[in-house]
A tleap script that builds the chain and sets N, CA, C and O, in Angstrom:
source leaprc.protein.ff14SB
mol = sequence {
  NGLN VAL GLN LEU VAL GLU SER GLY GLY GLY
  LEU VAL GLN ALA GLY GLY SER LEU ARG LEU
  ALA CYS ALA ALA SER GLY ARG THR PHE SER
  MET TYR ALA MET GLY TRP PHE ARG GLN ALA
  PRO GLY LYS GLU ARG GLU PHE VAL ALA ALA
  ILE THR TYR ARG GLU GLY SER THR GLU TYR
  ALA ASP SER VAL LYS GLY ARG PHE THR ILE
  SER SER ASP ASN ALA LYS LYS THR VAL TYR
  LEU GLN MET ASN SER LEU LYS PRO GLU ASP
  THR ALA VAL TYR TYR CYS ALA ALA LYS LEU
  PHE SER LEU GLY TRP GLY LEU THR SER PRO
  ARG ALA TYR ASP TYR TRP GLY GLN GLY THR
  GLN VAL THR VAL SER CSER
}
set mol.1.N position { -110.641 -63.331 144.263 }
set mol.1.CA position { -110.858 -62.323 143.165 }
set mol.1.C position { -111.710 -63.029 142.226 }
set mol.1.O position { -111.787 -64.210 141.889 }
set mol.2.N position { -112.389 -61.865 141.867 }
set mol.2.CA position { -113.734 -62.110 140.884 }
set mol.2.C position { -113.446 -61.178 139.798 }
set mol.2.O position { -113.334 -59.972 140.022 }
set mol.3.N position { -113.284 -61.828 138.289 }
set mol.3.CA position { -112.728 -61.004 136.999 }
set mol.3.C position { -114.420 -60.725 136.659 }
set mol.3.O position { -115.285 -61.483 137.098 }
set mol.4.N position { -114.664 -59.788 135.999 }
set mol.4.CA position { -116.127 -59.683 135.224 }
set mol.4.C position { -116.165 -59.013 133.683 }
set mol.4.O position { -115.985 -57.796 133.671 }
set mol.5.N position { -116.289 -59.392 132.924 }
set mol.5.CA position { -116.128 -58.567 131.759 }
set mol.5.C position { -117.553 -58.476 130.919 }
set mol.5.O position { -118.140 -59.508 130.595 }
set mol.6.N position { -117.918 -57.539 130.687 }
set mol.6.CA position { -119.376 -56.980 129.855 }
set mol.6.C position { -118.933 -57.262 128.156 }
set mol.6.O position { -117.833 -57.301 127.606 }
set mol.7.N position { -120.133 -57.406 127.712 }
set mol.7.CA position { -120.022 -57.275 126.188 }
set mol.7.C position { -121.566 -57.084 126.051 }
set mol.7.O position { -122.525 -57.232 126.809 }
set mol.8.N position { -121.377 -56.660 124.652 }
set mol.8.CA position { -122.959 -56.146 123.887 }
set mol.8.C position { -123.384 -54.983 123.730 }
set mol.8.O position { -124.278 -54.719 122.926 }
set mol.9.N position { -122.809 -54.120 124.473 }
set mol.9.CA position { -122.827 -52.709 124.270 }
set mol.9.C position { -122.854 -51.959 122.810 }
set mol.9.O position { -122.108 -52.469 121.974 }
set mol.10.N position { -123.500 -50.990 122.454 }
set mol.10.CA position { -123.342 -50.418 121.275 }
set mol.10.C position { -124.630 -48.961 120.804 }
set mol.10.O position { -125.042 -48.108 121.590 }
set mol.11.N position { -124.944 -49.077 119.558 }
set mol.11.CA position { -125.710 -47.646 119.416 }
set mol.11.C position { -127.014 -48.740 118.700 }
set mol.11.O position { -126.962 -49.732 117.972 }
set mol.12.N position { -128.076 -48.005 119.305 }
set mol.12.CA position { -129.322 -48.707 118.660 }
set mol.12.C position { -130.120 -47.450 118.491 }
set mol.12.O position { -129.557 -46.395 118.783 }
set mol.13.N position { -131.326 -47.421 118.069 }
set mol.13.CA position { -132.224 -46.390 117.644 }
set mol.13.C position { -133.314 -46.642 118.804 }
set mol.13.O position { -133.115 -47.611 119.537 }
set mol.14.N position { -134.297 -45.951 118.993 }
set mol.14.CA position { -134.854 -45.617 120.191 }
set mol.14.C position { -136.221 -46.755 119.547 }
set mol.14.O position { -136.623 -46.859 118.388 }
set mol.15.N position { -136.685 -47.489 120.793 }
set mol.15.CA position { -137.331 -48.981 120.446 }
set mol.15.C position { -136.738 -49.907 119.896 }
set mol.15.O position { -137.471 -50.692 119.294 }
set mol.16.N position { -135.422 -50.156 119.875 }
set mol.16.CA position { -134.626 -50.906 119.897 }
set mol.16.C position { -134.447 -51.917 120.642 }
set mol.16.O position { -135.320 -51.916 121.510 }
set mol.17.N position { -133.653 -52.909 120.758 }
set mol.17.CA position { -133.121 -53.795 121.612 }
set mol.17.C position { -131.428 -54.032 121.440 }
set mol.17.O position { -130.603 -53.885 120.538 }
set mol.18.N position { -131.429 -54.467 122.791 }
set mol.18.CA position { -129.775 -55.159 122.785 }
set mol.18.C position { -130.026 -55.970 124.117 }
set mol.18.O position { -130.965 -55.896 124.910 }
set mol.19.N position { -128.774 -56.854 124.121 }
set mol.19.CA position { -128.735 -57.908 125.155 }
set mol.19.C position { -126.950 -57.666 125.534 }
set mol.19.O position { -125.979 -58.083 124.903 }
set mol.20.N position { -126.996 -56.894 126.709 }
set mol.20.CA position { -125.604 -57.186 127.432 }
set mol.20.C position { -125.483 -58.591 128.022 }
set mol.20.O position { -126.490 -59.067 128.546 }
set mol.21.N position { -124.263 -59.360 127.987 }
set mol.21.CA position { -123.496 -60.192 128.717 }
set mol.21.C position { -122.478 -59.773 129.731 }
set mol.21.O position { -121.498 -59.053 129.534 }
set mol.22.N position { -122.873 -60.349 130.873 }
set mol.22.CA position { -121.222 -60.335 131.851 }
set mol.22.C position { -120.796 -61.668 132.443 }
set mol.22.O position { -121.476 -62.331 133.227 }
set mol.23.N position { -119.414 -62.032 131.910 }
set mol.23.CA position { -118.920 -63.170 132.082 }
set mol.23.C position { -118.203 -63.075 133.368 }
set mol.23.O position { -117.586 -62.041 133.620 }
set mol.24.N position { -118.223 -63.937 134.103 }
set mol.24.CA position { -117.622 -63.836 135.393 }
set mol.24.C position { -116.583 -65.166 135.644 }
set mol.24.O position { -116.838 -66.285 135.197 }
set mol.25.N position { -115.639 -64.913 136.262 }
set mol.25.CA position { -114.140 -65.904 136.177 }
set mol.25.C position { -113.609 -65.600 137.655 }
set mol.25.O position { -114.101 -64.737 138.381 }
set mol.26.N position { -112.594 -66.384 137.983 }
set mol.26.CA position { -111.934 -66.628 139.492 }
set mol.26.C position { -112.828 -67.396 140.348 }
set mol.26.O position { -113.349 -68.455 139.997 }
set mol.27.N position { -113.006 -66.790 141.575 }
set mol.27.CA position { -113.542 -67.271 142.701 }
set mol.27.C position { -115.204 -67.012 142.840 }
set mol.27.O position { -115.690 -66.405 143.795 }
set mol.28.N position { -116.158 -67.687 141.498 }
set mol.28.CA position { -117.154 -67.460 141.301 }
set mol.28.C position { -117.955 -68.072 142.348 }
set mol.28.O position { -118.954 -67.481 142.757 }
set mol.29.N position { -117.540 -69.440 142.922 }
set mol.29.CA position { -118.266 -70.224 143.582 }
set mol.29.C position { -118.759 -69.296 144.897 }
set mol.29.O position { -119.803 -69.563 145.493 }
set mol.30.N position { -118.090 -68.437 145.191 }
set mol.30.CA position { -118.639 -67.701 146.359 }
set mol.30.C position { -119.940 -66.744 146.271 }
set mol.30.O position { -120.637 -66.269 147.168 }
set mol.31.N position { -120.009 -66.644 145.006 }
set mol.31.CA position { -121.591 -65.370 144.467 }
set mol.31.C position { -122.369 -65.626 144.941 }
set mol.31.O position { -122.771 -66.779 144.785 }
set mol.32.N position { -123.100 -64.701 145.845 }
set mol.32.CA position { -124.318 -64.533 145.944 }
set mol.32.C position { -125.486 -64.044 144.907 }
set mol.32.O position { -126.521 -64.620 144.572 }
set mol.33.N position { -124.855 -62.546 144.447 }
set mol.33.CA position { -125.797 -62.061 143.386 }
set mol.33.C position { -124.999 -61.246 142.320 }
set mol.33.O position { -123.818 -60.902 142.384 }
set mol.34.N position { -125.850 -61.027 141.384 }
set mol.34.CA position { -124.928 -60.196 140.087 }
set mol.34.C position { -126.074 -59.081 140.285 }
set mol.34.O position { -127.174 -59.157 140.833 }
set mol.35.N position { -125.423 -58.033 139.647 }
set mol.35.CA position { -126.087 -56.821 139.073 }
set mol.35.C position { -125.934 -55.954 137.940 }
set mol.35.O position { -124.807 -56.002 137.445 }
set mol.36.N position { -126.429 -55.479 137.604 }
set mol.36.CA position { -126.297 -54.310 136.695 }
set mol.36.C position { -126.688 -52.834 137.148 }
set mol.36.O position { -127.787 -52.534 137.614 }
set mol.37.N position { -125.796 -52.099 136.975 }
set mol.37.CA position { -126.256 -50.666 136.885 }
set mol.37.C position { -125.431 -49.726 136.081 }
set mol.37.O position { -124.454 -50.172 135.480 }
set mol.38.N position { -125.730 -48.485 136.015 }
set mol.38.CA position { -125.570 -47.201 134.725 }
set mol.38.C position { -125.453 -46.301 135.300 }
set mol.38.O position { -126.034 -45.858 136.290 }
set mol.39.N position { -124.296 -45.800 134.412 }
set mol.39.CA position { -124.160 -44.243 134.820 }
set mol.39.C position { -123.582 -43.275 133.712 }
set mol.39.O position { -122.513 -43.226 133.103 }
set mol.40.N position { -124.761 -42.514 133.713 }
set mol.40.CA position { -124.816 -41.332 132.766 }
set mol.40.C position { -123.952 -40.216 132.597 }
set mol.40.O position { -123.645 -39.954 133.761 }
set mol.41.N position { -123.268 -39.255 131.737 }
set mol.41.CA position { -122.481 -38.526 132.009 }
set mol.41.C position { -122.931 -37.575 133.183 }
set mol.41.O position { -124.148 -37.393 133.194 }
set mol.42.N position { -122.232 -36.934 134.163 }
set mol.42.CA position { -122.673 -35.724 135.061 }
set mol.42.C position { -123.786 -36.596 136.012 }
set mol.42.O position { -124.461 -35.906 136.776 }
set mol.43.N position { -123.975 -37.765 136.018 }
set mol.43.CA position { -125.074 -38.348 137.183 }
set mol.43.C position { -124.176 -39.569 137.938 }
set mol.43.O position { -123.000 -39.887 137.761 }
set mol.44.N position { -125.014 -40.025 138.684 }
set mol.44.CA position { -124.515 -40.793 139.479 }
set mol.44.C position { -124.672 -42.220 139.229 }
set mol.44.O position { -125.730 -42.589 138.720 }
set mol.45.N position { -123.660 -43.181 139.549 }
set mol.45.CA position { -124.267 -44.592 139.122 }
set mol.45.C position { -125.203 -44.933 139.564 }
set mol.45.O position { -125.414 -44.658 140.746 }
set mol.46.N position { -126.396 -45.855 138.628 }
set mol.46.CA position { -127.631 -46.282 139.423 }
set mol.46.C position { -128.104 -47.473 139.205 }
set mol.46.O position { -128.047 -47.838 138.031 }
set mol.47.N position { -128.712 -48.451 140.224 }
set mol.47.CA position { -129.069 -49.707 140.018 }
set mol.47.C position { -129.823 -49.863 138.738 }
set mol.47.O position { -130.398 -48.835 138.380 }
set mol.48.N position { -129.942 -50.787 138.054 }
set mol.48.CA position { -130.712 -51.118 136.914 }
set mol.48.C position { -131.433 -52.473 137.511 }
set mol.48.O position { -132.582 -52.325 137.928 }
set mol.49.N position { -130.804 -53.867 137.586 }
set mol.49.CA position { -131.409 -54.856 137.685 }
set mol.49.C position { -130.455 -55.381 138.877 }
set mol.49.O position { -129.738 -54.638 139.547 }
set mol.50.N position { -130.561 -56.797 139.038 }
set mol.50.CA position { -130.157 -57.715 139.960 }
set mol.50.C position { -130.848 -59.199 139.744 }
set mol.50.O position { -131.918 -59.416 139.175 }
set mol.51.N position { -129.905 -60.222 140.383 }
set mol.51.CA position { -130.515 -61.396 140.173 }
set mol.51.C position { -129.745 -62.260 141.549 }
set mol.51.O position { -128.535 -62.037 141.540 }
set mol.52.N position { -130.104 -63.023 142.508 }
set mol.52.CA position { -129.468 -64.247 143.244 }
set mol.52.C position { -128.964 -65.562 142.161 }
set mol.52.O position { -129.617 -65.817 141.149 }
set mol.53.N position { -128.124 -66.080 142.419 }
set mol.53.CA position { -127.611 -66.951 141.964 }
set mol.53.C position { -128.418 -68.180 142.225 }
set mol.53.O position { -128.742 -68.881 141.267 }
set mol.54.N position { -128.734 -68.468 143.312 }
set mol.54.CA position { -128.913 -69.710 143.708 }
set mol.54.C position { -130.767 -69.974 144.005 }
set mol.54.O position { -131.336 -71.065 143.972 }
set mol.55.N position { -131.430 -68.569 144.296 }
set mol.55.CA position { -132.767 -68.555 144.103 }
set mol.55.C position { -133.186 -68.046 142.470 }
set mol.55.O position { -134.137 -68.584 141.903 }
set mol.56.N position { -132.597 -67.263 141.981 }
set mol.56.CA position { -132.784 -66.911 140.827 }
set mol.56.C position { -133.547 -65.473 140.978 }
set mol.56.O position { -133.673 -64.747 139.991 }
set mol.57.N position { -134.108 -65.052 142.417 }
set mol.57.CA position { -134.951 -64.048 142.518 }
set mol.57.C position { -134.264 -62.604 141.924 }
set mol.57.O position { -133.154 -62.214 142.284 }
set mol.58.N position { -135.219 -61.809 140.846 }
set mol.58.CA position { -134.684 -60.670 140.676 }
set mol.58.C position { -135.186 -59.395 141.013 }
set mol.58.O position { -136.327 -59.340 141.472 }
set mol.59.N position { -134.381 -58.126 140.830 }
set mol.59.CA position { -135.209 -56.951 141.344 }
set mol.59.C position { -134.678 -56.119 140.113 }
set mol.59.O position { -133.627 -56.252 139.487 }
set mol.60.N position { -135.834 -55.118 139.933 }
set mol.60.CA position { -135.464 -53.977 138.902 }
set mol.60.C position { -135.411 -52.612 139.528 }
set mol.60.O position { -135.727 -52.507 140.713 }
set mol.61.N position { -135.058 -51.607 138.871 }
set mol.61.CA position { -135.443 -50.503 138.978 }
set mol.61.C position { -136.681 -49.923 138.553 }
set mol.61.O position { -136.950 -50.404 137.452 }
set mol.62.N position { -137.636 -49.037 138.956 }
set mol.62.CA position { -138.957 -49.046 138.302 }
set mol.62.C position { -138.330 -48.187 137.236 }
set mol.62.O position { -139.403 -47.755 136.815 }
set mol.63.N position { -137.711 -47.780 136.705 }
set mol.63.CA position { -137.392 -47.176 135.341 }
set mol.63.C position { -137.225 -48.085 134.184 }
set mol.63.O position { -137.161 -47.729 133.007 }
set mol.64.N position { -137.158 -49.350 134.656 }
set mol.64.CA position { -136.647 -50.363 133.393 }
set mol.64.C position { -137.831 -51.646 133.540 }
set mol.64.O position { -137.897 -52.627 132.798 }
set mol.65.N position { -138.449 -51.435 134.344 }
set mol.65.CA position { -139.288 -52.672 134.821 }
set mol.65.C position { -140.593 -52.906 133.481 }
set mol.65.O position { -141.479 -52.200 133.000 }
set mol.66.N position { -140.103 -54.250 133.276 }
set mol.66.CA position { -141.114 -54.362 131.738 }
set mol.66.C position { -140.552 -54.156 130.412 }
set mol.66.O position { -141.084 -54.411 129.332 }
set mol.67.N position { -139.362 -53.641 130.649 }
set mol.67.CA position { -138.661 -53.506 129.072 }
set mol.67.C position { -137.198 -54.157 129.417 }
set mol.67.O position { -136.465 -54.480 128.482 }
set mol.68.N position { -136.879 -54.301 130.469 }
set mol.68.CA position { -135.705 -55.084 131.090 }
set mol.68.C position { -135.673 -56.218 131.453 }
set mol.68.O position { -136.297 -56.422 132.494 }
set mol.69.N position { -135.039 -57.323 130.871 }
set mol.69.CA position { -135.134 -58.765 132.033 }
set mol.69.C position { -133.691 -59.044 132.000 }
set mol.69.O position { -133.024 -58.957 130.969 }
set mol.70.N position { -133.183 -59.410 133.241 }
set mol.70.CA position { -131.954 -59.979 133.701 }
set mol.70.C position { -132.288 -61.689 133.975 }
set mol.70.O position { -133.246 -62.212 134.544 }
set mol.71.N position { -131.195 -62.240 133.383 }
set mol.71.CA position { -131.326 -63.700 133.672 }
set mol.71.C position { -129.596 -64.181 133.614 }
set mol.71.O position { -128.705 -63.515 133.088 }
set mol.72.N position { -129.427 -65.558 134.331 }
set mol.72.CA position { -128.241 -65.915 134.298 }
set mol.72.C position { -128.176 -67.273 134.021 }
set mol.72.O position { -129.145 -68.021 134.145 }
set mol.73.N position { -126.977 -67.655 133.619 }
set mol.73.CA position { -126.498 -68.912 133.102 }
set mol.73.C position { -125.404 -69.596 133.913 }
set mol.73.O position { -124.214 -69.663 133.605 }
set mol.74.N position { -125.981 -70.082 134.974 }
set mol.74.CA position { -125.077 -70.783 136.116 }
set mol.74.C position { -123.659 -71.397 135.954 }
set mol.74.O position { -122.668 -71.422 136.684 }
set mol.75.N position { -124.021 -72.015 134.376 }
set mol.75.CA position { -122.958 -73.026 134.286 }
set mol.75.C position { -121.881 -72.205 133.246 }
set mol.75.O position { -120.681 -72.478 133.265 }
set mol.76.N position { -122.258 -71.516 132.642 }
set mol.76.CA position { -121.507 -70.357 132.202 }
set mol.76.C position { -120.919 -69.270 132.817 }
set mol.76.O position { -120.216 -68.479 132.187 }
set mol.77.N position { -121.219 -69.137 134.342 }
set mol.77.CA position { -121.100 -68.233 134.864 }
set mol.77.C position { -121.187 -66.705 134.297 }
set mol.77.O position { -120.335 -65.849 134.538 }
set mol.78.N position { -122.233 -66.522 133.585 }
set mol.78.CA position { -122.737 -65.382 132.697 }
set mol.78.C position { -124.163 -64.839 133.125 }
set mol.78.O position { -125.177 -65.491 133.373 }
set mol.79.N position { -123.971 -63.499 133.145 }
set mol.79.CA position { -125.442 -62.913 133.110 }
set mol.79.C position { -125.517 -61.942 132.384 }
set mol.79.O position { -124.637 -61.128 132.103 }
set mol.80.N position { -126.962 -62.015 131.936 }
set mol.80.CA position { -127.055 -61.248 130.783 }
set mol.80.C position { -128.650 -60.101 131.248 }
set mol.80.O position { -129.587 -60.304 132.019 }
set mol.81.N position { -128.331 -59.012 130.404 }
set mol.81.CA position { -129.674 -57.940 130.645 }
set mol.81.C position { -130.172 -57.737 129.085 }
set mol.81.O position { -129.677 -57.208 128.089 }
set mol.82.N position { -131.161 -58.292 129.321 }
set mol.82.CA position { -132.163 -58.497 127.764 }
set mol.82.C position { -132.789 -56.928 127.522 }
set mol.82.O position { -133.933 -57.020 127.968 }
set mol.83.N position { -132.647 -55.906 127.163 }
set mol.83.CA position { -132.951 -54.637 126.941 }
set mol.83.C position { -133.847 -54.333 125.885 }
set mol.83.O position { -133.449 -54.707 124.781 }
set mol.84.N position { -134.845 -53.811 125.912 }
set mol.84.CA position { -136.250 -53.695 124.972 }
set mol.84.C position { -136.718 -52.447 125.085 }
set mol.84.O position { -136.642 -51.923 126.196 }
set mol.85.N position { -137.295 -51.705 123.982 }
set mol.85.CA position { -138.034 -50.748 123.816 }
set mol.85.C position { -136.939 -49.260 124.615 }
set mol.85.O position { -137.197 -48.331 125.380 }
set mol.86.N position { -135.878 -49.679 124.004 }
set mol.86.CA position { -135.076 -48.819 124.469 }
set mol.86.C position { -135.665 -47.226 124.246 }
set mol.86.O position { -136.583 -46.882 123.502 }
set mol.87.N position { -134.702 -46.249 125.274 }
set mol.87.CA position { -135.052 -44.798 125.282 }
set mol.87.C position { -133.776 -44.357 125.045 }
set mol.87.O position { -132.754 -45.012 125.247 }
set mol.88.N position { -133.863 -42.922 124.492 }
set mol.88.CA position { -132.649 -42.245 124.777 }
set mol.88.C position { -131.950 -41.863 126.340 }
set mol.88.O position { -130.818 -41.420 126.539 }
set mol.89.N position { -133.057 -42.201 127.402 }
set mol.89.CA position { -132.693 -41.711 128.721 }
set mol.89.C position { -131.811 -42.932 128.872 }
set mol.89.O position { -130.803 -42.648 129.519 }
set mol.90.N position { -131.854 -44.097 128.517 }
set mol.90.CA position { -131.087 -45.175 128.693 }
set mol.90.C position { -129.835 -45.127 128.557 }
set mol.90.O position { -129.022 -45.814 129.176 }
set mol.91.N position { -129.586 -44.239 127.662 }
set mol.91.CA position { -128.083 -44.127 127.109 }
set mol.91.C position { -126.994 -44.151 128.319 }
set mol.91.O position { -127.432 -43.397 129.188 }
set mol.92.N position { -126.023 -44.588 128.637 }
set mol.92.CA position { -124.788 -44.750 129.605 }
set mol.92.C position { -123.897 -45.862 129.457 }
set mol.92.O position { -123.817 -46.741 128.599 }
set mol.93.N position { -123.239 -45.612 130.510 }
set mol.93.CA position { -122.529 -47.099 130.589 }
set mol.93.C position { -123.008 -48.084 131.468 }
set mol.93.O position { -123.325 -47.879 132.639 }
set mol.94.N position { -123.038 -48.787 131.081 }
set mol.94.CA position { -123.545 -50.177 131.636 }
set mol.94.C position { -122.323 -50.959 132.341 }
set mol.94.O position { -121.305 -51.242 131.709 }
set mol.95.N position { -122.499 -51.278 133.669 }
set mol.95.CA position { -121.577 -51.837 134.243 }
set mol.95.C position { -122.058 -53.377 135.130 }
set mol.95.O position { -122.963 -53.230 135.951 }
set mol.96.N position { -121.525 -54.662 134.982 }
set mol.96.CA position { -121.625 -55.189 135.926 }
set mol.96.C position { -121.145 -55.941 137.201 }
set mol.96.O position { -120.056 -56.474 136.989 }
set mol.97.N position { -121.558 -56.125 138.300 }
set mol.97.CA position { -121.152 -56.183 139.472 }
set mol.97.C position { -121.453 -57.505 140.310 }
set mol.97.O position { -122.580 -57.998 140.268 }
set mol.98.N position { -120.535 -58.019 140.998 }
set mol.98.CA position { -120.778 -59.253 141.673 }
set mol.98.C position { -121.126 -58.699 143.327 }
set mol.98.O position { -120.882 -57.573 143.759 }
set mol.99.N position { -121.680 -59.696 143.984 }
set mol.99.CA position { -122.021 -59.472 145.096 }
set mol.99.C position { -121.531 -60.729 146.056 }
set mol.99.O position { -122.436 -61.549 146.208 }
set mol.100.N position { -120.626 -60.972 146.556 }
set mol.100.CA position { -120.283 -61.848 147.377 }
set mol.100.C position { -121.275 -62.464 148.739 }
set mol.100.O position { -121.390 -63.680 148.890 }
set mol.101.N position { -121.722 -61.815 149.360 }
set mol.101.CA position { -122.485 -62.371 150.840 }
set mol.101.C position { -123.928 -61.772 150.512 }
set mol.101.O position { -124.269 -60.903 149.709 }
set mol.102.N position { -124.730 -62.623 151.511 }
set mol.102.CA position { -126.228 -61.991 151.154 }
set mol.102.C position { -126.253 -60.908 152.016 }
set mol.102.O position { -127.194 -60.159 151.753 }
set mol.103.N position { -125.576 -60.550 152.938 }
set mol.103.CA position { -125.941 -59.615 154.454 }
set mol.103.C position { -125.164 -58.462 153.680 }
set mol.103.O position { -124.153 -58.445 152.978 }
set mol.104.N position { -126.319 -57.251 154.227 }
set mol.104.CA position { -125.394 -55.847 154.198 }
set mol.104.C position { -125.729 -55.034 152.847 }
set mol.104.O position { -125.023 -55.219 151.856 }
set mol.105.N position { -126.684 -54.239 152.816 }
set mol.105.CA position { -126.813 -53.139 151.630 }
set mol.105.C position { -127.660 -53.706 150.526 }
set mol.105.O position { -127.753 -53.122 149.446 }
set mol.106.N position { -128.257 -54.799 150.771 }
set mol.106.CA position { -129.464 -55.098 149.936 }
set mol.106.C position { -128.674 -55.474 148.567 }
set mol.106.O position { -127.512 -55.880 148.526 }
set mol.107.N position { -129.539 -55.258 147.441 }
set mol.107.CA position { -129.108 -55.644 146.029 }
set mol.107.C position { -129.274 -54.422 145.001 }
set mol.107.O position { -128.958 -54.413 143.812 }
set mol.108.N position { -129.740 -53.591 145.616 }
set mol.108.CA position { -129.830 -51.720 144.642 }
set mol.108.C position { -128.414 -50.833 145.278 }
set mol.108.O position { -127.885 -49.849 144.760 }
set mol.109.N position { -128.178 -51.248 146.036 }
set mol.109.CA position { -126.790 -50.020 146.092 }
set mol.109.C position { -125.718 -50.459 145.861 }
set mol.109.O position { -125.301 -51.536 146.286 }
set mol.110.N position { -125.036 -49.581 145.056 }
set mol.110.CA position { -123.179 -50.108 144.657 }
set mol.110.C position { -122.605 -50.869 145.891 }
set mol.110.O position { -121.978 -51.925 145.819 }
set mol.111.N position { -122.882 -50.243 146.941 }
set mol.111.CA position { -121.950 -50.496 148.250 }
set mol.111.C position { -122.033 -52.167 148.400 }
set mol.111.O position { -121.182 -52.925 148.866 }
set mol.112.N position { -123.189 -52.437 147.913 }
set mol.112.CA position { -123.474 -54.043 148.459 }
set mol.112.C position { -122.477 -54.718 147.303 }
set mol.112.O position { -122.303 -55.934 147.390 }
set mol.113.N position { -121.939 -54.130 146.427 }
set mol.113.CA position { -121.025 -55.248 145.290 }
set mol.113.C position { -119.511 -55.435 146.051 }
set mol.113.O position { -119.074 -54.768 146.989 }
set mol.114.N position { -119.107 -56.129 145.610 }
set mol.114.CA position { -117.672 -56.167 145.589 }
set mol.114.C position { -116.461 -56.095 144.651 }
set mol.114.O position { -115.292 -55.776 144.869 }
set mol.115.N position { -117.077 -56.475 143.577 }
set mol.115.CA position { -116.181 -56.788 142.212 }
set mol.115.C position { -116.997 -55.795 140.857 }
set mol.115.O position { -118.226 -55.782 140.782 }
set mol.116.N position { -116.446 -55.303 140.229 }
set mol.116.CA position { -117.028 -54.518 139.128 }
set mol.116.C position { -116.626 -54.756 137.961 }
set mol.116.O position { -115.466 -55.165 137.916 }
set mol.117.N position { -117.313 -54.622 136.701 }
set mol.117.CA position { -116.657 -54.596 135.469 }
set mol.117.C position { -115.918 -53.482 134.971 }
set mol.117.O position { -115.385 -52.713 135.771 }
set mol.118.N position { -115.819 -53.293 133.632 }
set mol.118.CA position { -115.155 -52.381 132.948 }
set mol.118.C position { -116.482 -51.263 132.489 }
set mol.118.O position { -116.306 -50.050 132.376 }
set mol.119.N position { -117.475 -51.785 132.319 }
set mol.119.CA position { -118.659 -51.326 131.338 }
set mol.119.C position { -118.509 -51.278 130.048 }
set mol.119.O position { -117.517 -51.462 129.342 }
set mol.120.N position { -119.799 -50.963 129.762 }
set mol.120.CA position { -119.932 -51.003 128.350 }
set mol.120.C position { -120.795 -49.864 127.736 }
set mol.120.O position { -122.000 -49.792 127.977 }
set mol.121.N position { -120.263 -49.134 127.078 }
set mol.121.CA position { -121.463 -48.169 126.340 }
set mol.121.C position { -122.451 -48.687 125.541 }
set mol.121.O position { -122.335 -49.473 124.601 }
set mol.122.N position { -123.712 -48.031 126.128 }
set mol.122.CA position { -125.083 -47.829 125.352 }
set mol.122.C position { -125.614 -46.905 125.033 }
set mol.122.O position { -126.283 -46.406 125.937 }
set mol.123.N position { -125.643 -46.298 123.926 }
set mol.123.CA position { -126.066 -45.084 123.281 }
set mol.123.C position { -127.507 -45.365 122.697 }
set mol.123.O position { -127.753 -46.418 122.110 }
set mol.124.N position { -128.476 -44.344 122.893 }
set mol.124.CA position { -130.150 -44.957 122.099 }
set mol.124.C position { -130.367 -43.725 121.428 }
set mol.124.O position { -130.587 -42.749 122.146 }
set mol.125.N position { -130.350 -43.579 120.253 }
set mol.125.CA position { -130.786 -42.531 119.440 }
set mol.125.C position { -132.083 -42.179 119.528 }
set mol.125.O position { -132.968 -42.964 119.868 }
set mol.126.N position { -132.266 -40.965 119.223 }
set mol.126.CA position { -133.872 -40.630 119.288 }
set mol.126.C position { -134.140 -40.742 117.634 }
set mol.126.O position { -135.269 -40.557 117.178 }
savepdb mol mol.pdb
quit
């Protein structure tokens, strides 16, 4: 079992910044990658960013490239999402997720991930 706890959400004006954190505990030694997804009201959950633990390889959704940065502190078993130049359309509940194995579904599909956090609300006002 892996437990994930997100933090850092809140209300920010357009153009502002927030940093989300996701702390993992439990059987973290077997994790292959961590990802961030978001879900706005009435919309499907969508991929935001992901990072592999061993290689540190990253992947981003086109909508956040150049504005968001994913990073990890392996010693703390924590993944961060630095969000800059926020837009009202970034408003959503943000979830972190853990992918245990490298095979199957890649990094951008929610189906690729085995464990999910509870989510943290990010609201960007115009």
